[in-house]
VOKOLPA-174221 format. One record per atom (N, C-alpha, C): residue number from 1; residue in one letter; atom name; x, y, z. Coordinates in steps of 0.02 Angstrom, whole numbers, padded with zeros to 5 digits. Example, Ala and Ser with C-alpha at 12.3 -4.5 7.8 and 13.67 -1.06 7.14 Angstrom:
<pts>
 num residu atome      X      Y      Z
   1      A     N  00660 -00284  00390
   1      A    CA  00615 -00225  00390
   1      A     C  00660 -00165  00390
   2      S     N  00642 -00112  00354
   2      S    CA  00684 -00053  00357
   2      S     C  00645  00002  00394
</pts>
This chain:
<pts>
 num residu atome      X      Y      Z
   1      G     N -01225  00647 -00712
   1      G    CA -01296  00610 -00701
   1      G     C -01289  00543 -00720
   2      G     N -01361  00508 -00705
   2      G    CA -01356  00435 -00724
   2      G     C -01333  00402 -00640
   3      D     N -01350  00344 -00648
   3      D    CA -01338  00291 -00574
   3      D     C -01257  00265 -00581
   4      R     N -01227  00304 -00544
   4      R    CA -01144  00291 -00559
   4      R     C -01120  00223 -00515
   5      S     N -01182  00212 -00484
   5      S    CA -01173  00140 -00435
   5      S     C -01193  00062 -00477
   6      A     N -01205  00075 -00537
   6      A    CA -01227  00019 -00562
   6      A     C -01170 -00029 -00585
   7      K     N -01176 -00093 -00564
   7      K    CA -01143 -00133 -00594
   7      K     C -01060 -00114 -00604
   8      T     N -01046 -00088 -00543
   8      T    CA -00980 -00064 -00536
   8      T     C -00932 -00109 -00496
   9      S     N -00968 -00160 -00456
   9      S    CA -00924 -00198 -00415
   9      S     C -00864 -00222 -00435
  10      F     N -00838 -00231 -00394
  10      F    CA -00747 -00250 -00430
  10      F     C -00714 -00291 -00377
  11      S     N -00706 -00366 -00395
  11      S    CA -00657 -00400 -00325
  11      S     C -00595 -00446 -00366
  12      S     N -00593 -00480 -00332
  12      S    CA -00506 -00518 -00357
  12      S     C -00523 -00568 -00402
  13      S     N -00593 -00572 -00407
  13      S    CA -00610 -00627 -00488
  13      S     C -00601 -00585 -00550
  14      D     N -00591 -00523 -00540
  14      D    CA -00592 -00499 -00609
  14      D     C -00507 -00471 -00605
  15      I     N -00466 -00508 -00576
  15      I    CA -00384 -00507 -00585
  15      I     C -00377 -00559 -00575
  16      N     N -00337 -00555 -00655
  16      N    CA -00299 -00616 -00662
  16      N     C -00248 -00646 -00626
  17      M     N -00258 -00679 -00566
  17      M    CA -00190 -00698 -00529
  17      M     C -00122 -00742 -00558
  18      D     N -00156 -00766 -00633
  18      D    CA -00068 -00799 -00640
  18      D     C -00012 -00749 -00683
  19      D     N  00027 -00761 -00694
  19      D    CA  00072 -00733 -00708
  19      D     C  00072 -00707 -00787
  20      E     N  00058 -00786 -00831
  20      E    CA  00045 -00758 -00885
  20      E     C -00004 -00719 -00921
  21      V     N -00002 -00680 -00976
  21      V    CA -00064 -00647 -00995
  21      V     C -00096 -00681 -01062
  22      D     N -00156 -00702 -01049
  22      D    CA -00190 -00714 -01121
  22      D     C -00185 -00697 -01178
  23      G     N -00139 -00708 -01225
  23      G    CA -00146 -00669 -01285
  23      G     C -00182 -00680 -01333
  24      S     N -00256 -00741 -01318
  24      S    CA -00297 -00741 -01357
  24      S     C -00367 -00685 -01374
  25      T     N -00363 -00635 -01328
  25      T    CA -00400 -00615 -01311
  25      T     C -00433 -00562 -01368
  26      G     N -00374 -00543 -01405
  26      G    CA -00370 -00489 -01429
  26      G     C -00386 -00418 -01440
  27      L     N -00369 -00413 -01371
  27      L    CA -00380 -00345 -01327
  27      L     C -00296 -00316 -01329
  28      P     N -00307 -00242 -01347
  28      P    CA -00246 -00222 -01360
  28      P     C -00199 -00225 -01292
  29      S     N -00132 -00206 -01290
  29      S    CA -00100 -00233 -01238
  29      S     C -00111 -00166 -01172
  30      S     N -00087 -00178 -01126
  30      S    CA -00100 -00126 -01076
  30      S     C -00046 -00086 -01075
  31      P     N -00060 -00020 -01052
  31      P    CA -00023  00052 -01052
  31      P     C  00058  00022 -01018
  32      H     N  00058  00019 -00954
  32      H    CA  00094  00013 -00911
  32      H     C  00108 -00079 -00896
  33      H     N  00071 -00116 -00895
  33      H    CA  00091 -00174 -00885
  33      H     C  00141 -00208 -00908
  34      T     N  00181 -00250 -00869
  34      T    CA  00228 -00300 -00906
  34      T     C  00238 -00344 -00891
  35      S     N  00263 -00414 -00903
  35      S    CA  00282 -00478 -00864
  35      S     C  00306 -00481 -00789
  36      H     N  00346 -00417 -00796
  36      H    CA  00377 -00423 -00721
  36      H     C  00337 -00375 -00675
  37      S     N  00280 -00372 -00682
  37      S    CA  00246 -00315 -00640
  37      S     C  00228 -00326 -00568
  38      H     N  00230 -00276 -00545
  38      H    CA  00222 -00299 -00469
  38      H     C  00119 -00323 -00459
  39      F     N  00108 -00312 -00512
  39      F    CA  00020 -00319 -00497
  39      F     C  00001 -00376 -00549
  40      P     N -00052 -00419 -00539
  40      P    CA -00088 -00449 -00581
  40      P     C -00113 -00421 -00643
  41      P     N -00126 -00449 -00701
  41      P    CA -00171 -00416 -00745
  41      P     C -00233 -00432 -00741
  42      L     N -00284 -00377 -00771
  42      L    CA -00350 -00377 -00744
  42      L     C -00361 -00452 -00812
  43      T     N -00442 -00457 -00784
  43      T    CA -00477 -00510 -00828
  43      T     C -00485 -00462 -00892
  44      P     N -00517 -00488 -00951
  44      P    CA -00552 -00454 -01010
  44      P     C -00596 -00435 -01006
  45      L     N -00650 -00453 -00944
  45      L    CA -00695 -00418 -00932
  45      L     C -00681 -00365 -00897
  46      A     N -00620 -00370 -00855
  46      A    CA -00625 -00286 -00803
  46      A     C -00586 -00235 -00846
  47      Q     N -00540 -00281 -00903
  47      Q    CA -00528 -00216 -00947
  47      Q     C -00580 -00196 -00991
  48      W     N -00619 -00233 -01006
  48      W    CA -00691 -00200 -01039
  48      W     C -00715 -00146 -01011
  49      M     N -00728 -00176 -00929
  49      M    CA -00764 -00122 -00886
  49      M     C -00721 -00048 -00875
  50      L     N -00659 -00054 -00887
  50      L    CA -00616  00006 -00908
  50      L     C -00628  00060 -00960
  51      Q     N -00658  00044 -01010
  51      Q    CA -00675  00068 -01077
  51      Q     C -00732  00112 -01052
  52      N     N -00764  00096 -01003
  52      N    CA -00827  00147 -01003
  52      N     C -00796  00193 -00954
  53      E     N -00806  00270 -00978
  53      E    CA -00775  00322 -00936
  53      E     C -00810  00324 -00876
  54      Q     N -00882  00324 -00868
  54      Q    CA -00926  00300 -00806
  54      Q     C -00899  00256 -00757
  55      I     N -00897  00199 -00782
  55      I    CA -00876  00151 -00719
  55      I     C -00809  00148 -00711
  56      R     N -00765  00177 -00755
  56      R    CA -00693  00203 -00737
  56      R     C -00672  00241 -00681
  57      E     N -00708  00295 -00686
  57      E    CA -00712  00356 -00645
  57      E     C -00714  00333 -00574
  58      V     N -00801  00295 -00580
  58      V    CA -00812  00263 -00513
  58      V     C -00765  00212 -00459
  59      L     N -00740  00165 -00520
  59      L    CA -00696  00120 -00497
  59      L     C -00624  00147 -00468
  60      F     N -00602  00195 -00485
  60      F    CA -00519  00235 -00470
  60      F     C -00545  00274 -00406
  61      E     N -00611  00301 -00405
  61      E    CA -00624  00347 -00352
  61      E     C -00641  00307 -00298
  62      S     N -00685  00240 -00296
  62      S    CA -00686  00205 -00241
  62      S     C -00630  00151 -00214
  63      V     N -00588  00144 -00259
  63      V    CA -00523  00093 -00248
  63      V     C -00477  00132 -00218
  64      F     N -00469  00201 -00251
  64      F    CA -00405  00216 -00224
  64      F     C -00427  00269 -00148
  65      C     N -00488  00281 -00117
  65      C    CA -00524  00315 -00066
  65      C     C -00515  00247 -00027
  66      G     N -00518  00182 -00042
  66      G    CA -00518  00137 -00009
  66      G     C -00437  00099  00040
  67      L     N -00390  00147 -00001
  67      L    CA -00298  00124  00016
  67      L     C -00324  00164  00095
  68      T     N -00358  00200  00110
  68      T    CA -00347  00237  00175
  68      T     C -00419  00202  00230
  69      W     N -00430  00138  00218
  69      W    CA -00464  00130  00246
  69      W     C -00463  00092  00326
  70      S     N -00492  00099  00374
  70      S    CA -00452  00079  00437
  70      S     C -00447 -00017  00447
  71      D     N -00474 -00053  00405
  71      D    CA -00456 -00104  00393
  71      D     C -00400 -00123  00347
  72      S     N -00324 -00139  00373
  72      S    CA -00275 -00156  00332
  72      S     C -00299 -00207  00287
  73      S     N -00322 -00273  00288
  73      S    CA -00337 -00305  00235
  73      S     C -00370 -00284  00186
  74      S     N -00419 -00255  00192
  74      S    CA -00472 -00212  00136
  74      S     C -00403 -00168  00097
  75      A     N -00370 -00105  00136
  75      A    CA -00331 -00092  00105
  75      A     C -00282 -00120  00068
  76      N     N -00265 -00173  00091
  76      N    CA -00210 -00216  00051
  76      N     C -00242 -00253 -00006
  77      H     N -00303 -00257 -00021
  77      H    CA -00344 -00285 -00059
  77      H     C -00341 -00229 -00127
  78      N     N -00353 -00170 -00098
  78      N    CA -00372 -00115 -00138
  78      N     C -00317 -00086 -00176
  79      A     N -00254 -00106 -00149
  79      A    CA -00188 -00089 -00180
  79      A     C -00168 -00112 -00229
  80      I     N -00201 -00193 -00234
  80      I    CA -00177 -00231 -00291
  80      I     C -00220 -00218 -00347
  81      V     N -00290 -00207 -00327
  81      V    CA -00328 -00191 -00370
  81      V     C -00308 -00106 -00420
  82      A     N -00296 -00048 -00376
  82      A    CA -00277 -00006 -00401
  82      A     C -00215 -00007 -00423
  83      G     N -00168 -00047 -00416
  83      G    CA -00099 -00052 -00473
  83      G     C -00122 -00088 -00526
  84      A     N -00174 -00125 -00531
  84      A    CA -00190 -00170 -00592
  84      A     C -00229 -00119 -00625
  85      I     N -00297 -00076 -00610
  85      I    CA -00320 -00036 -00644
  85      I     C -00282  00019 -00669
  86      F     N -00235  00052 -00631
  86      F    CA -00185  00103 -00667
  86      F     C -00147  00080 -00710
  87      E     N -00120  00018 -00721
  87      E    CA -00063  00001 -00767
  87      E     C -00108 -00025 -00840
  88      E     N -00176 -00015 -00833
  88      E    CA -00212 -00029 -00891
  88      E     C -00249  00026 -00925
  89      T     N -00236  00077 -00889
  89      T    CA -00265  00159 -00911
  89      T     C -00219  00199 -00937
  90      P     N -00225  00216 -00976
  90      P    CA -00178  00269 -01023
  90      P     C -00157  00329 -00976
  91      L     N -00094  00330 -00985
  91      L    CA -00082  00419 -00943
  91      L     C -00130  00479 -00997
  92      G     N -00160  00525 -00955
  92      G    CA -00196  00584 -00991
  92      G     C -00262  00552 -00988
  93      T     N -00289  00497 -00977
  93      T    CA -00342  00489 -00949
  93      T     C -00396  00549 -00913
  94      F     N -00359  00552 -00847
  94      F    CA -00379  00606 -00806
  94      F     C -00338  00667 -00812
  95      A     N -00373  00723 -00779
  95      A    CA -00340  00785 -00786
  95      A     C -00284  00775 -00735
  96      P     N -00222  00809 -00754
  96      P    CA -00160  00837 -00710
  96      P     C -00173  00800 -00615
  97      A     N -00226  00844 -00605
  97      A    CA -00227  00864 -00543
  97      A     C -00241  00772 -00503
  98      V     N -00287  00738 -00549
  98      V    CA -00318  00687 -00522
  98      V     C -00255  00633 -00502
  99      Y     N -00203  00645 -00552
  99      Y    CA -00133  00589 -00541
  99      Y     C -00114  00606 -00482
 100      S     N -00107  00675 -00441
 100      S    CA -00066  00698 -00397
 100      S     C -00120  00669 -00349
 101      Q     N -00175  00671 -00347
 101      Q    CA -00211  00644 -00285
 101      Q     C -00216  00560 -00285
 102      L     N -00219  00552 -00337
 102      L    CA -00205  00460 -00317
 102      L     C -00127  00464 -00296
 103      F     N -00081  00503 -00316
 103      F    CA -00021  00472 -00289
 103      F     C -00023  00484 -00199
 104      Q     N -00069  00547 -00181
 104      Q    CA -00068  00574 -00105
 104      Q     C -00107  00498 -00079
 105      Q     N -00149  00478 -00110
 105      Q    CA -00192  00436 -00064
 105      Q     C -00160  00350 -00069
 106      A     N -00101  00348 -00116
 106      A    CA -00065  00295 -00088
 106      A     C -00007  00311 -00028
 107      L     N  00014  00374 -00033
 107      L    CA  00042  00382  00012
 107      L     C  00018  00387  00091
 108      M     N -00036  00405  00083
 108      M    CA -00093  00405  00159
 108      M     C -00098  00341  00168
 109      G     N -00104  00291  00113
 109      G    CA -00118  00229  00125
 109      G     C -00051  00203  00156
 110      L     N -00006  00215  00145
 110      L    CA  00074  00198  00186
 110      L     C  00061  00221  00255
 111      Q     N  00041  00299  00262
 111      Q    CA  00042  00319  00327
 111      Q     C -00001  00274  00379
 112      S     N -00061  00257  00356
 112      S    CA -00110  00231  00392
 112      S     C -00085  00152  00393
 113      H     N -00050  00109  00351
 113      H    CA -00057  00043  00361
 113      H     C  00004  00013  00350
 114      G     N  00069  00065  00357
 114      G    CA  00148  00048  00361
 114      G     C  00143 -00036  00404
 115      M     N  00130 -00022  00462
 115      M    CA  00137 -00078  00510
 115      M     C  00111 -00149  00476
 116      H     N  00064 -00140  00436
 116      H    CA  00029 -00217  00400
 116      H     C  00084 -00233  00333
 117      E     N  00125 -00286  00344
 117      E    CA  00192 -00302  00294
 117      E     C  00168 -00292  00235
 118      S     N  00109 -00338  00207
 118      S    CA  00079 -00353  00131
 118      S     C  00063 -00292  00108
 119      A     N  00020 -00246  00153
 119      A    CA -00002 -00183  00125
 119      A     C  00040 -00156  00118
 120      R     N  00085 -00154  00149
 120      R    CA  00143 -00092  00163
 120      R     C  00178 -00116  00079
 121      S     N  00194 -00164  00072
 121      S    CA  00222 -00188 -00002
 121      S     C  00197 -00181 -00059
 122      H     N  00135 -00174 -00035
 122      H    CA  00094 -00175 -00122
 122      H     C  00066 -00080 -00118
 123      L     N  00066 -00065 -00053
 123      L    CA  00046  00038 -00057
 123      L     C  00123  00045 -00113
 124      L     N  00182  00033 -00079
 124      L    CA  00239  00070 -00099
 124      L     C  00263  00034 -00169
 125      S     N  00240 -00017 -00204
 125      S    CA  00235 -00022 -00280
 125      S     C  00189  00013 -00313
 126      L     N  00125  00031 -00275
 126      L    CA  00090  00067 -00320
 126      L     C  00129  00147 -00314
 127      G     N  00147  00166 -00270
 127      G    CA  00145  00240 -00258
 127      G     C  00208  00253 -00326
 128      L     N  00260  00176 -00314
 128      L    CA  00317  00169 -00364
 128      L     C  00291  00182 -00442
 129      L     N  00248  00145 -00457
 129      L    CA  00191  00128 -00509
 129      L     C  00187  00190 -00543
 130      I     N  00147  00228 -00489
 130      I    CA  00118  00300 -00515
 130      I     C  00190  00354 -00522
 131      Y     N  00215  00363 -00480
 131      Y    CA  00290  00408 -00487
 131      Y     C  00315  00387 -00550
 132      E     N  00343  00323 -00554
 132      E    CA  00383  00315 -00627
 132      E     C  00353  00321 -00678
 133      N     N  00286  00315 -00692
 133      N    CA  00245  00315 -00754
 133      N     C  00220  00398 -00766
 134      A     N  00206  00435 -00705
 134      A    CA  00173  00487 -00705
 134      A     C  00202  00561 -00689
 135      S     N  00258  00546 -00644
 135      S    CA  00285  00622 -00632
 135      S     C  00330  00656 -00683
 136      A     N  00342  00632 -00716
 136      A    CA  00398  00660 -00791
 136      A     C  00331  00722 -00814
 137      L     N  00269  00670 -00829
 137      L    CA  00225  00730 -00859
 137      L     C  00193  00771 -00807
 138      Y     N  00166  00745 -00745
 138      Y    CA  00148  00790 -00699
 138      Y     C  00193  00816 -00639
 139      P     N  00232  00856 -00639
 139      P    CA  00276  00864 -00595
 139      P     C  00261  00893 -00516
 140      D     N  00187  00896 -00521
 140      D    CA  00159  00901 -00450
 140      D     C  00172  00853 -00413
 141      I     N  00177  00784 -00450
 141      I    CA  00195  00722 -00377
 141      I     C  00256  00720 -00366
 142      Q     N  00323  00744 -00400
 142      Q    CA  00378  00764 -00365
 142      Q     C  00396  00807 -00349
 143      S     N  00338  00854 -00320
 143      S    CA  00331  00912 -00280
 143      S     C  00323  00882 -00202
 144      I     N  00264  00839 -00212
 144      I    CA  00230  00791 -00168
 144      I     C  00312  00770 -00123
 145      V     N  00343  00713 -00160
 145      V    CA  00374  00693 -00126
 145      V     C  00433  00757 -00100
 146      L     N  00463  00804 -00140
 146      L    CA  00495  00833 -00110
 146      L     C  00469  00856 -00064
 147      S     N  00422  00863 -00036
 147      S    CA  00385  00899  00038
 147      S     C  00400  00850  00078
 148      L     N  00404  00793  00074
 148      L    CA  00411  00740  00128
 148      L     C  00480  00758  00170
 149      P     N  00487  00752  00225
 149      P    CA  00544  00736  00275
 149      P     C  00612  00712  00253
 150      S     N  00649  00759  00264
 150      S    CA  00727  00728  00231
 150      S     C  00724  00720  00162
 151      N     N  00685  00746  00114
 151      N    CA  00686  00746  00047
 151      N     C  00727  00807  00026
 152      S     N  00759  00799 -00019
 152      S    CA  00802  00856 -00059
 152      S     C  00791  00852 -00136
 153      E     N  00808  00896 -00183
 153      E    CA  00803  00912 -00239
 153      E     C  00871  00854 -00275
 154      E     N  00913  00858 -00229
 154      E    CA  00952  00813 -00263
 154      E     C  00956  00745 -00248
 155      N     N  00909  00732 -00193
 155      N    CA  00912  00634 -00179
 155      N     C  00853  00621 -00242
 156      I     N  00803  00656 -00250
 156      I    CA  00744  00634 -00291
 156      I     C  00784  00643 -00377
 157      Q     N  00821  00687 -00388
 157      Q    CA  00855  00683 -00459
 157      Q     C  00901  00622 -00452
 158      T     N  00917  00616 -00405
 158      T    CA  00954  00524 -00416
 158      T     C  00918  00485 -00424
 159      F     N  00877  00494 -00389
 159      F    CA  00831  00426 -00384
 159      F     C  00787  00425 -00478
 160      N     N  00768  00494 -00496
 160      N    CA  00744  00484 -00554
 160      N     C  00792  00459 -00611
 161      R     N  00866  00490 -00607
 161      R    CA  00901  00453 -00647
 161      R     C  00938  00379 -00656
 162      F     N  00902  00344 -00582
 162      F    CA  00930  00275 -00584
 162      F     C  00870  00248 -00617
 163      L     N  00796  00282 -00608
 163      L    CA  00743  00263 -00655
 163      L     C  00760  00263 -00707
 164      H     N  00795  00307 -00757
 164      H    CA  00801  00309 -00834
 164      H     C  00848  00283 -00860
 165      K     N  00894  00268 -00809
 165      K    CA  00968  00230 -00828
 165      K     C  00958  00142 -00860
 166      K     N  00995  00139 -00898
 166      K    CA  00992  00067 -00936
 166      K     C  01052  00022 -00870
 167      T     N  01010 -00041 -00882
 167      T    CA  01067 -00073 -00786
 167      T     C  01051 -00143 -00848
 168      N     N  01106 -00192 -00811
 168      N    CA  01118 -00237 -00839
 168      N     C  01096 -00310 -00761
 169      M     N  01063 -00268 -00737
 169      M    CA  01030 -00298 -00672
 169      M     C  00981 -00357 -00699
 170      P     N  00984 -00414 -00663
 170      P    CA  00905 -00450 -00694
 170      P     C  00865 -00411 -00649
 171      Q     N  00812 -00432 -00683
 171      Q    CA  00737 -00391 -00694
 171      Q     C  00718 -00405 -00626
 172      H     N  00723 -00465 -00579
 172      H    CA  00697 -00465 -00527
 172      H     C  00736 -00418 -00473
 173      I     N  00801 -00428 -00477
 173      I    CA  00841 -00382 -00433
 173      I     C  00839 -00301 -00436
 174      Y     N  00835 -00279 -00519
 174      Y    CA  00834 -00218 -00523
 174      Y     C  00747 -00194 -00504
 175      L     N  00706 -00221 -00524
 175      L    CA  00624 -00219 -00484
 175      L     C  00642 -00200 -00408
 176      K     N  00666 -00241 -00359
 176      K    CA  00684 -00241 -00295
 176      K     C  00725 -00196 -00276
 177      T     N  00773 -00176 -00313
 177      T    CA  00822 -00105 -00294
 177      T     C  00777 -00040 -00320
 178      K     N  00741 -00033 -00362
 178      K    CA  00697  00013 -00384
 178      K     C  00644  00031 -00303
 179      K     N  00622 -00026 -00299
 179      K    CA  00560 -00028 -00251
 179      K     C  00596 -00005 -00184
 180      D     N  00659 -00017 -00176
 180      D    CA  00686 -00005 -00096
 180      D     C  00726  00069 -00119
 181      K     N  00728  00098 -00163
 181      K    CA  00751  00172 -00168
 181      K     C  00695  00208 -00161
 182      F     N  00634  00180 -00187
 182      F    CA  00561  00240 -00184
 182      F     C  00557  00238 -00102
 183      R     N  00552  00182 -00075
 183      R    CA  00536  00174  00011
 183      R     C  00576  00215  00025
 184      E     N  00665  00244  00033
 184      E    CA  00694  00275  00068
 184      E     C  00662  00354  00045
 185      L     N  00650  00371 -00003
 185      L    CA  00600  00438 -00014
 185      L     C  00560  00449  00043
 186      V     N  00512  00394  00052
 186      V    CA  00458  00392  00075
 186      V     C  00443  00368  00158
 187      V     N  00518  00354  00173
 187      V    CA  00518  00311  00228
 187      V     C  00472  00351  00300
 188      D     N  00496  00423  00297
 188      D    CA  00477  00438  00382
 188      D     C  00407  00453  00375
 189      I     N  00362  00442  00299
 189      I    CA  00287  00433  00321
 189      I     C  00251  00363  00333
 190      I     N  00287  00318  00321
 190      I    CA  00268  00268  00344
 190      I     C  00255  00247  00400
 191      G     N  00186  00212  00411
 191      G    CA  00142  00215  00481
 191      G     C  00204  00141  00521
 192      T     N  00203  00141  00584
 192      T    CA  00213  00099  00623
 192      T     C  00165  00084  00676
 193      H     N  00168  00017  00715
 193      H    CA  00128  00010  00755
 193      H     C  00140  00041  00820
 194      L     N  00072  00068  00853
 194      L    CA  00077  00133  00902
 194      L     C  00122  00104  00953
 195      N     N  00135  00032  00975
 195      N    CA  00184  00039  01032
 195      N     C  00267  00030  01009
 196      D     N  00271  00028  00932
 196      D    CA  00340  00039  00906
 196      D     C  00349  00120  00909
 197      A     N  00304  00164  00888
 197      A    CA  00297  00258  00870
 197      A     C  00321  00276  00931
 198      Y     N  00302  00226  00998
 198      Y    CA  00301  00254  01068
 198      Y     C  00357  00237  01121
 199      K     N  00389  00180  01077
 199      K    CA  00436  00144  01134
 199      K     C  00481  00180  01129
 200      K     N  00508  00174  01197
 200      K    CA  00572  00223  01234
 200      K     C  00617  00148  01230
 201      P     N  00688  00173  01237
 201      P    CA  00728  00108  01273
 201      P     C  00741  00112  01349
 202      P     N  00728  00053  01389
 202      P    CA  00722  00039  01432
 202      P     C  00789  00068  01480
 203      V     N  00783  00101  01532
 203      V    CA  00833  00126  01561
 203      V     C  00822  00074  01652
 204      I     N  00885  00063  01641
 204      I    CA  00917  00035  01712
 204      I     C  00950  00068  01782
 205      F     N  00902  00067  01801
 205      F    CA  00932  00089  01877
 205      F     C  00961  00055  01913
 206      D     N  01002  00058  01971
 206      D    CA  01039  00034  02033
 206      D     C  00991  00009  02062
 207      L     N  00945 -00048  02070
 207      L    CA  00874 -00037  02108
 207      L     C  00913 -00073  02174
 208      P     N  00868 -00083  02229
 208      P    CA  00892 -00101  02298
 208      P     C  00866 -00183  02286
 209      E     N  00898 -00213  02320
 209      E    CA  00887 -00286  02313
 209      E     C  00830 -00287  02334
 210      I     N  00789 -00350  02301
 210      I    CA  00703 -00367  02313
 210      I     C  00716 -00416  02386
 211      I     N  00675 -00415  02418
 211      I    CA  00670 -00459  02472
 211      I     C  00601 -00485  02465
 212      F     N  00587 -00548  02453
 212      F    CA  00520 -00571  02449
 212      F     C  00489 -00612  02522
 213      K     N  00447 -00580  02522
 213      K    CA  00419 -00596  02611
 213      K     C  00375 -00658  02586
 214      S     N  00383 -00729  02645
 214      S    CA  00351 -00764  02637
 214      S     C  00270 -00773  02643
 215      K     N  00248 -00790  02604
 215      K    CA  00167 -00790  02609
 215      K     C  00142 -00839  02664
 216      A     N  00070 -00828  02672
 216      A    CA  00043 -00869  02726
 216      A     C -00002 -00926  02674
 217      L     N  00013 -00990  02706
 217      L    CA -00011 -01043  02669
 217      L     C -00109 -01030  02635
 218      V     N -00106 -01044  02581
 218      V    CA -00194 -01037  02571
 218      V     C -00237 -01101  02589
 219      D     N -00266 -01109  02599
 219      D    CA -00315 -01163  02602
 219      D     C -00356 -01179  02527
 220      E     N -00320 -01220  02481
 220      E    CA -00357 -01242  02419
 220      E     C -00426 -01250  02418
 221      D     N -00440 -01292  02461
 221      D    CA -00524 -01296  02451
 221      D     C -00556 -01222  02470
 222      E     N -00529 -01161  02493
 222      E    CA -00552 -01111  02499
 222      E     C -00541 -01064  02436
 223      V     N -00505 -01083  02391
 223      V    CA -00487 -01040  02331
 223      V     C -00529 -01080  02273
 224      V     N -00546 -01143  02275
 224      V    CA -00578 -01173  02226
 224      V     C -00650 -01166  02245
 225      D     N -00683 -01163  02301
 225      D    CA -00745 -01142  02318
 225      D     C -00763 -01066  02280
 226      S     N -00702 -01023  02297
 226      S    CA -00709 -00942  02283
 226      S     C -00713 -00942  02225
 227      L     N -00699 -00986  02178
 227      L    CA -00678 -00967  02099
 227      L     C -00759 -00952  02070
 228      P     N -00781 -00999  02068
 228      P    CA -00876 -00985  02044
 228      P     C -00898 -00910  02047
 229      A     N -00877 -00887  02125
 229      A    CA -00900 -00824  02138
 229      A     C -00879 -00783  02089
 230      L     N -00827 -00764  02062
 230      L    CA -00795 -00719  02015
 230      L     C -00830 -00727  01956
 231      F     N -00879 -00765  01932
 231      F    CA -00894 -00773  01864
 231      F     C -00989 -00746  01892
 232      Q     N -00997 -00751  01962
 232      Q    CA -01062 -00727  01958
 232      Q     C -01100 -00669  01968
 233      Q     N -01155 -00637  01955
 233      Q    CA -01171 -00572  01946
 233      Q     C -01167 -00530  02017
</pts>
C-alpha cells in the first residue's frame, strides 16, 4: 500500500562521480564497494534512500527494468546506477528469485545494447558484479549462465576458480582480466548492430568487362531551371 512513486527519482547527482569516498559521513561502509570498483559510490543522500525498504524496492525495479529500454544512452545510465545501488545493498535483502531476475535483466540489457560500447561495458560490469557476489549463495544464477550457448559446467567452474583464487596481478589488470573472462561466458548473447548480424562476406564473380557509353551533353541552364521544381508540391 501507500504511494510507491513518492520521492523516488534518482539521478546522476545521487552518485558520487569522484573516486574517493568521503569518510566523514559516519555511514557504514558499502557491502560490495571497493576503491577499485567499476561503479562510483553513492552520495550520502542516495545511501539514506536505500535504507527505506519501499524506496529501495522501487529504485531496483525502475533501474533494472531500464536496462532493456530501447534507448542505449538511458540503458547505459541505468546500468551505472544499477551497479552503484547493488554494491550498497547487502546480500539477502531480497528473495533469491529476485537476484536471478536482476542478473537476467543485466543479460537482457547486453542482448539489447551490446552494440553500444559504453552500455556494453557497464552492463558487463554489472553482470559480473551480480555473478561474483551472488552466484555462490543463489545457484540459479550459475544455472542461467550454464543455459547460455557454448557454456559448460567445466568452463563455469574454471571461471569460479579464477574468481576465488589469490592473484598477484595489479588490481586494474585483475579487474580487466576478470571482466574479459566473464565476457567470454556471455559473448553469444551480446547484441550486435543489425548490419553486423546479417553481414555476409563479399562474393566476387568473374564479371564481364564494363563498357561505358558516352552520354549526351546536358544543357546546364536546363538543369538549373529544373532544380526548383524538385521542391515544389
